[in-house]
C-alpha positions as a Markdown table, in Angstrom:
| # | Residue | x | y | z |
|---|---|---|---|---|
| 1 | Met | -5.6 | -50.2 | 0.5 |
| 2 | Asn | -7.0 | -51.3 | 3.8 |
| 3 | Ser | -6.1 | -54.4 | 5.8 |
| 4 | Tyr | -8.9 | -57.0 | 6.1 |
| 5 | Gln | -10.5 | -57.8 | 9.4 |
| 6 | Thr | -13.4 | -59.9 | 10.3 |
| 7 | Glu | -16.4 | -57.5 | 10.3 |
| 8 | Glu | -20.1 | -57.5 | 10.1 |
| 9 | Ile | -21.3 | -56.7 | 6.6 |
| 10 | Asp | -24.8 | -56.3 | 5.3 |
| 11 | Tyr | -25.1 | -59.0 | 2.7 |
| 12 | Pro | -28.0 | -59.2 | 0.3 |
| 13 | Asp | -30.0 | -62.4 | -0.1 |
| 14 | Leu | -28.0 | -65.3 | -1.7 |
| 15 | Glu | -29.5 | -65.0 | -5.2 |
| 16 | Thr | -28.8 | -61.3 | -5.4 |
| 17 | Tyr | -25.3 | -61.9 | -4.1 |
| 18 | Lys | -24.6 | -64.5 | -6.8 |
| 19 | Arg | -26.0 | -62.1 | -9.4 |
| 20 | Asn | -23.6 | -59.5 | -8.1 |
| 21 | Leu | -20.6 | -61.9 | -8.5 |
| 22 | Asn | -21.7 | -62.8 | -12.0 |
| 23 | Glu | -21.9 | -59.1 | -12.8 |
| 24 | Leu | -18.4 | -58.7 | -11.4 |
| 25 | Ser | -17.1 | -61.6 | -13.4 |
| 26 | Asp | -18.5 | -60.3 | -16.7 |
| 27 | Phe | -17.6 | -56.6 | -16.1 |
| 28 | Asp | -15.2 | -55.1 | -18.7 |
| 29 | Phe | -12.3 | -53.7 | -16.8 |
| 30 | Ser | -10.1 | -53.0 | -19.8 |
| 31 | Asn | -10.2 | -49.3 | -19.4 |
| 32 | Ser | -10.4 | -49.2 | -15.6 |
| 33 | Thr | -7.8 | -48.0 | -13.1 |
| 34 | Tyr | -6.6 | -50.1 | -10.2 |
| 35 | Arg | -8.7 | -48.1 | -7.8 |
| 36 | Glu | -11.8 | -48.6 | -10.0 |
| 37 | Ile | -11.3 | -52.3 | -10.1 |
| 38 | Tyr | -10.7 | -52.4 | -6.3 |
| 39 | Asp | -13.9 | -50.4 | -5.7 |
| 40 | Lys | -16.0 | -52.4 | -8.1 |
| 41 | Phe | -14.9 | -55.6 | -6.4 |
| 42 | His | -15.8 | -54.4 | -3.0 |
| 43 | Asp | -19.1 | -52.9 | -4.2 |
| 44 | Leu | -20.2 | -56.3 | -5.4 |
| 45 | Ala | -18.2 | -58.9 | -3.6 |
| 46 | Leu | -18.2 | -56.8 | -0.4 |
| 47 | Thr | -15.0 | -58.2 | 1.2 |
| 48 | Leu | -11.8 | -60.0 | 0.3 |
| 49 | Pro | -11.4 | -63.2 | 2.4 |
| 50 | Met | -8.1 | -64.4 | 3.7 |
| 51 | Leu | -8.0 | -67.8 | 2.1 |
| 52 | Gly | -5.1 | -69.3 | 3.9 |
| 53 | Ala | -2.9 | -69.8 | 6.9 |
| 54 | Lys | 0.8 | -70.4 | 7.5 |
| 55 | Leu | 3.3 | -73.0 | 6.1 |
| 56 | Lys | 5.7 | -74.2 | 8.8 |
| 57 | Thr | 9.2 | -74.1 | 7.4 |
| 58 | Val | 11.6 | -75.3 | 10.1 |
| 59 | Asp | 10.9 | -79.0 | 10.7 |
| 60 | Gly | 8.2 | -78.6 | 8.0 |
| 61 | Ile | 8.3 | -77.5 | 4.3 |
| 62 | Asn | 12.0 | -76.5 | 4.2 |
| 63 | Gly | 13.8 | -78.4 | 1.5 |
| 64 | His | 10.8 | -78.5 | -0.8 |
| 65 | Lys | 11.7 | -77.8 | -4.4 |
| 66 | Leu | 10.2 | -75.1 | -6.6 |
| 67 | Tyr | 10.8 | -74.6 | -10.3 |
| 68 | Arg | 10.9 | -71.5 | -12.4 |
| 69 | Ala | 11.4 | -71.2 | -16.2 |
| 70 | Arg | 12.3 | -68.2 | -18.3 |
| 71 | Leu | 12.5 | -67.9 | -22.1 |
| 72 | Ser | 16.0 | -67.1 | -23.4 |
| 73 | Lys | 14.5 | -64.4 | -25.7 |
| 74 | Thr | 13.2 | -62.4 | -22.8 |
| 75 | Ile | 16.7 | -62.0 | -21.3 |
| 76 | Ala | 18.1 | -58.6 | -22.3 |
| 77 | Lys | 21.7 | -58.3 | -23.6 |
| 78 | Glu | 22.7 | -56.3 | -20.6 |
| 79 | Glu | 21.5 | -59.0 | -18.1 |
| 80 | Asp | 24.3 | -61.1 | -16.6 |
| 81 | Leu | 24.0 | -64.9 | -16.9 |
| 82 | Ser | 26.4 | -65.3 | -14.0 |
| 83 | Ile | 24.1 | -63.6 | -11.5 |
| 84 | Ile | 21.3 | -65.6 | -9.8 |
| 85 | Gln | 19.0 | -62.5 | -9.9 |
| 86 | Thr | 18.7 | -62.9 | -13.7 |
| 87 | Phe | 16.8 | -66.1 | -13.1 |
| 88 | Ser | 14.8 | -64.9 | -10.1 |
| 89 | Phe | 11.9 | -62.3 | -10.1 |
| 90 | Pro | 12.1 | -59.6 | -12.7 |
| 91 | Leu | 12.8 | -56.0 | -11.8 |
| 92 | Ser | 9.6 | -54.0 | -11.5 |
| 93 | Thr | 10.6 | -51.8 | -14.4 |
| 94 | Phe | 10.3 | -54.8 | -16.7 |
| 95 | Cys | 6.7 | -55.6 | -15.5 |
| 96 | Lys | 4.9 | -53.5 | -18.1 |
| 97 | Thr | 1.6 | -55.4 | -18.1 |
| 98 | Asn | -0.7 | -57.3 | -15.6 |
| 99 | Gln | -0.1 | -61.0 | -15.3 |
| 100 | Arg | -2.2 | -63.5 | -13.4 |
| 101 | Ala | -0.8 | -62.6 | -10.0 |
| 102 | Asn | 0.8 | -59.2 | -10.4 |
| 103 | Ile | -0.2 | -55.8 | -11.5 |
| 104 | Lys | 2.0 | -53.8 | -13.9 |
| 105 | His | 5.1 | -52.3 | -12.3 |
| 106 | Lys | 4.9 | -54.7 | -9.4 |
| 107 | Ser | 7.1 | -57.8 | -9.5 |
| 108 | Val | 6.4 | -61.3 | -8.1 |
| 109 | Phe | 8.3 | -64.6 | -8.4 |
| 110 | Tyr | 6.4 | -67.1 | -10.5 |
| 111 | Cys | 7.2 | -70.8 | -10.1 |
| 112 | Ala | 5.6 | -74.3 | -10.0 |
| 113 | Asp | 5.8 | -77.4 | -7.9 |
| 114 | Glu | 7.5 | -79.5 | -10.7 |
| 115 | Ala | 9.7 | -78.8 | -13.7 |
| 116 | Phe | 7.1 | -79.8 | -16.3 |
| 117 | Pro | 4.5 | -77.2 | -15.4 |
| 118 | Ala | 7.1 | -74.5 | -15.0 |
| 119 | Ile | 8.3 | -75.1 | -18.6 |
| 120 | Lys | 4.7 | -75.2 | -19.9 |
| 121 | Glu | 3.7 | -72.1 | -18.0 |
| 122 | Cys | 6.4 | -69.9 | -19.5 |
| 123 | Gly | 4.8 | -70.2 | -22.9 |
| 124 | Ile | 7.8 | -71.7 | -24.7 |
| 125 | Gln | 7.4 | -73.0 | -28.3 |
| 126 | Asp | 9.1 | -75.9 | -30.0 |
| 127 | Glu | 12.7 | -75.1 | -31.0 |
| 128 | Glu | 12.9 | -72.3 | -28.5 |
| 129 | Glu | 15.4 | -72.1 | -25.7 |
| 130 | Gly | 14.9 | -71.3 | -22.0 |
| 131 | Tyr | 16.3 | -71.5 | -18.5 |
| 132 | Leu | 14.9 | -73.7 | -15.8 |
| 133 | Ser | 16.0 | -72.8 | -12.3 |
| 134 | Val | 15.5 | -75.1 | -9.3 |
| 135 | Trp | 14.8 | -73.4 | -5.9 |
| 136 | Glu | 14.6 | -74.8 | -2.4 |
| 137 | Ile | 12.5 | -73.4 | 0.4 |
| 138 | Ala | 15.0 | -72.5 | 3.2 |
| 139 | Gly | 12.8 | -70.5 | 5.5 |
| 140 | Lys | 13.7 | -69.1 | 8.8 |
| 141 | Arg | 10.1 | -68.3 | 9.7 |
| 142 | Asp | 6.7 | -69.6 | 8.8 |
| 143 | Leu | 5.3 | -68.4 | 5.5 |
| 144 | Lys | 1.9 | -66.9 | 5.3 |
| 145 | Tyr | 0.0 | -68.1 | 2.2 |
| 146 | Ala | -3.3 | -67.6 | 0.4 |
| 147 | Thr | -4.7 | -70.6 | -1.3 |
| 148 | Cys | -6.7 | -70.0 | -4.5 |
| 149 | Leu | -7.0 | -73.8 | -5.1 |
| 150 | Pro | -10.6 | -75.0 | -5.6 |
| 151 | Leu | -12.3 | -77.8 | -3.8 |
| 152 | Glu | -11.9 | -80.2 | -6.7 |
| 153 | Leu | -8.6 | -80.8 | -8.5 |
| 154 | Pro | -7.2 | -83.8 | -10.3 |
| 155 | Asn | -5.9 | -86.5 | -8.0 |
| 156 | Lys | -2.4 | -86.0 | -9.5 |
| 157 | Asn | -2.2 | -82.5 | -8.0 |
| 158 | Gly | 0.0 | -82.8 | -5.0 |
| 159 | Trp | -1.4 | -79.7 | -3.3 |
| 160 | Ala | -5.1 | -80.6 | -3.8 |
| 161 | Glu | -5.5 | -81.2 | 0.0 |
| 162 | Tyr | -5.0 | -77.5 | 0.6 |
| 163 | Gly | -8.1 | -76.7 | -1.5 |
| 164 | Ile | -10.1 | -79.3 | 0.3 |
| 165 | Tyr | -8.9 | -78.3 | 3.8 |
| 166 | His | -9.7 | -74.6 | 3.4 |
| 167 | His | -13.1 | -75.3 | 1.8 |
| 168 | Asp | -14.0 | -77.6 | 4.8 |
| 169 | Phe | -12.5 | -75.1 | 7.3 |
| 170 | Leu | -14.6 | -72.3 | 5.8 |
| 171 | Ile | -17.8 | -74.4 | 6.2 |
| 172 | Lys | -16.9 | -75.3 | 9.8 |
| 173 | Glu | -16.0 | -71.9 | 10.9 |
| 174 | Gln | -18.7 | -70.0 | 9.1 |
| 175 | Ser | -21.4 | -72.5 | 10.3 |
| 176 | Ala | -20.3 | -71.8 | 13.8 |
| 177 | Leu | -20.2 | -68.0 | 13.3 |
| 178 | Asn | -23.2 | -67.3 | 11.2 |
| 179 | Lys | -24.6 | -70.1 | 9.1 |
| 180 | Thr | -27.0 | -67.9 | 7.2 |
| 181 | Leu | -24.0 | -66.4 | 5.4 |
| 182 | Leu | -22.3 | -69.8 | 4.7 |
| 183 | Asn | -23.4 | -70.0 | 1.0 |
| 184 | His | -22.4 | -66.4 | 0.4 |
| 185 | Lys | -18.8 | -67.1 | 1.7 |
| 186 | Val | -18.6 | -70.4 | -0.4 |
| 187 | Ala | -19.8 | -68.5 | -3.5 |
| 188 | Leu | -17.1 | -65.8 | -3.0 |
| 189 | Arg | -14.4 | -68.4 | -2.4 |
| 190 | Asn | -15.5 | -70.2 | -5.6 |
| 191 | Phe | -15.4 | -66.9 | -7.5 |
| 192 | Ile | -11.9 | -66.2 | -6.5 |
| 193 | Thr | -10.5 | -69.7 | -7.2 |
| 194 | Tyr | -12.2 | -69.6 | -10.6 |
| 195 | Lys | -10.6 | -66.3 | -11.5 |
| 196 | Phe | -7.1 | -67.5 | -10.6 |
| 197 | Met | -7.7 | -70.5 | -12.9 |
| 198 | Asn | -9.6 | -69.0 | -15.8 |
| 199 | Glu | -9.3 | -65.2 | -16.1 |
| 200 | Lys | -7.9 | -64.0 | -19.4 |
| 201 | Pro | -5.6 | -61.1 | -20.0 |
| 202 | Pro | -5.4 | -58.4 | -18.8 |
| 203 | Tyr | -6.1 | -60.3 | -15.6 |
| 204 | Ser | -7.9 | -57.3 | -14.0 |
| 205 | Leu | -9.3 | -59.1 | -11.0 |
| 206 | Ser | -6.8 | -61.8 | -10.2 |
| 207 | Ser | -3.9 | -59.3 | -10.5 |
| 208 | Met | -5.7 | -56.9 | -8.2 |
| 209 | Leu | -6.5 | -59.6 | -5.7 |
| 210 | Ala | -2.9 | -60.9 | -5.7 |
| 211 | Asn | -1.6 | -57.4 | -5.2 |
| 212 | Glu | -3.9 | -56.9 | -2.2 |
| 213 | Tyr | -2.9 | -60.2 | -0.7 |
| 214 | Met | 0.9 | -59.9 | -1.1 |
| 215 | Tyr | 1.6 | -56.2 | -1.2 |
| 216 | Glu | -1.1 | -54.8 | 1.2 |
| 217 | Asn | -1.8 | -57.7 | 3.6 |
| 218 | Gly | 1.4 | -59.4 | 4.3 |
| 219 | Val | 0.8 | -62.7 | 2.4 |
| 220 | Asp | 4.1 | -64.3 | 1.4 |
| 221 | Leu | 2.8 | -66.5 | -1.4 |
| 222 | Ile | -0.3 | -67.5 | -3.3 |
| 223 | Met | -0.9 | -70.9 | -4.6 |
| 224 | Tyr | -3.2 | -71.6 | -7.6 |
| 225 | Pro | -3.7 | -74.3 | -10.2 |
| 226 | Ser | -1.6 | -74.5 | -13.3 |
| 227 | Ala | -4.0 | -73.7 | -16.2 |
| 228 | Lys | -1.5 | -75.0 | -18.8 |
| 229 | Thr | -1.5 | -78.5 | -17.3 |
| 230 | Phe | -5.2 | -78.8 | -16.7 |
| 231 | Gln | -4.8 | -78.1 | -13.0 |
| 232 | Glu | -2.7 | -81.3 | -12.5 |
| 233 | Tyr | 0.0 | -79.1 | -10.9 |
| 234 | Thr | 0.2 | -76.0 | -8.8 |
| 235 | Asn | 1.7 | -72.6 | -9.5 |
| 236 | Phe | 3.0 | -70.2 | -6.9 |
| 237 | Ala | 3.4 | -66.5 | -6.9 |
| 238 | Ile | 5.8 | -65.4 | -4.2 |
| 239 | His | 6.7 | -61.9 | -2.9 |
| 240 | Pro | 10.2 | -60.8 | -4.0 |
| 241 | Asn | 11.4 | -60.2 | -0.5 |
| 242 | Val | 10.5 | -63.7 | 0.5 |
| 243 | Val | 12.5 | -65.1 | -2.4 |
| 244 | Gln | 15.6 | -63.1 | -1.3 |
| 245 | Thr | 15.4 | -64.3 | 2.4 |
| 246 | Gln | 13.5 | -67.6 | 2.4 |
| 247 | Leu | 14.5 | -69.4 | -0.8 |
| 248 | Lys | 17.8 | -70.4 | -2.3 |
| 249 | Cys | 18.7 | -71.3 | -5.9 |
| 250 | Asn | 20.3 | -74.8 | -6.3 |
| 251 | Lys | 20.8 | -75.2 | -10.0 |
| 252 | Ile | 19.9 | -73.8 | -13.4 |
| 253 | Tyr | 19.4 | -75.7 | -16.6 |
| 254 | Lys | 19.7 | -74.1 | -20.1 |
| 255 | Phe | 17.5 | -76.2 | -22.4 |
| 256 | Lys | 15.9 | -76.3 | -25.8 |
| 257 | Val | 12.4 | -77.7 | -26.4 |
| 258 | Ile | 12.5 | -80.3 | -29.2 |
| 259 | Lys | 8.8 | -81.2 | -29.2 |
| 260 | Gln | 5.9 | -80.9 | -26.8 |
| 261 | Asp | 2.3 | -81.7 | -26.5 |
| 262 | Lys | -0.4 | -81.2 | -23.8 |
| 263 | Glu | 1.0 | -83.9 | -21.5 |
| 264 | Gln | 4.7 | -84.2 | -22.4 |
| 265 | Val | 7.7 | -82.1 | -23.3 |
| 266 | Arg | 10.9 | -83.3 | -24.9 |
| 267 | Ile | 14.0 | -81.2 | -24.2 |
| 268 | Lys | 17.7 | -81.1 | -24.8 |
| 269 | Phe | 20.0 | -79.7 | -22.1 |
| 270 | Ile | 22.5 | -77.2 | -23.4 |
| 271 | Ser | 24.4 | -76.3 | -20.3 |
| 272 | Ile | 24.0 | -76.6 | -16.5 |
| 273 | Gly | 24.6 | -73.7 | -14.1 |
| 274 | His | 26.0 | -75.0 | -10.8 |
| 275 | Ile | 25.8 | -72.7 | -7.8 |
| 276 | Ala | 29.1 | -72.3 | -5.9 |
| 277 | Asn | 29.8 | -69.6 | -3.4 |
| 278 | Asp | 26.7 | -67.7 | -4.6 |
| 279 | Lys | 28.0 | -67.6 | -8.1 |
| 280 | Ile | 26.9 | -69.6 | -11.2 |
| 281 | Glu | 29.4 | -71.8 | -12.9 |
| 282 | Trp | 28.2 | -73.0 | -16.3 |
| 283 | Lys | 29.3 | -76.5 | -17.4 |
| 284 | Lys | 28.4 | -79.1 | -20.1 |
| 285 | Pro | 25.5 | -81.4 | -19.2 |
| 286 | Thr | 26.1 | -85.0 | -18.2 |
| 287 | Asp | 24.0 | -88.1 | -18.6 |
| 288 | Lys | 22.8 | -87.7 | -15.0 |
| 289 | Asp | 21.5 | -84.1 | -15.5 |
| 290 | Gly | 17.7 | -84.0 | -15.7 |
| 291 | Thr | 17.0 | -87.3 | -14.0 |
| 292 | Glu | 16.4 | -85.3 | -10.7 |
| 293 | Leu | 13.8 | -83.3 | -12.6 |
| 294 | Gly | 11.7 | -86.4 | -13.4 |
| 295 | Phe | 12.8 | -86.4 | -17.0 |
| 296 | Arg | 13.6 | -89.7 | -18.7 |
| 297 | Lys | 16.6 | -89.8 | -21.0 |
| 298 | Leu | 15.8 | -90.9 | -24.5 |
| 299 | Lys | 18.2 | -93.0 | -26.5 |
């Protein structure tokens, strides 16, 4: 698709535009092609805004930890547990359906800002096993991001300031450029952040938007609230090439969920994958394992 540039667009009056966004939100895309979803979005929303900026890595966000969880039952017999790639983004051939931030047959790396939301977001059930990998941002360049975080998030969310900043930035910039379209632009931003929080499968709009951001317009990562934790944490969808060049895996935990509820999860560590010379060495867990994840050892 096309790159997005600032351009003059003939917007309808505000109430008509809001009705158009409501129509777009309610439209049944279940039998639509990617192109039809793309065209419908631009027919009614008119443009896709670039809701972000750049994250400074060197002397900035480098060293920040990200967490990814994968269910053991999704790992095929032919996959190698000694290879880091097994715990990274899936190959595109395994991406058979849309997810919140990827269209089918296109891979992205899903992760969260803490271990708890990563475990909750993978959809694991009690008594099931999974793998939690810990990644570190080790960027050699700034990372271009799109923030699909709304203005209001729980105080516990450590990335809430990004939603506030970009909301306020939009108001400031659009007011200076053309104040008559300010409410249109705010309505569109609210529409997009809502979809990334609340859209249900098959994720027709959020997956298309994410694909346009990351695969067509050079965005390295998208941040959006964790629906499984009531927006108290933030999820990230990262382009595979960025994972290979700007992130590194530090450790992998094989675990079993003993019991969980909406706000807590009790797990048992089965084995720990230590990274040495770019290879995974699996060892028995120690009493110290897990404390760095924020988990408390139960007696």
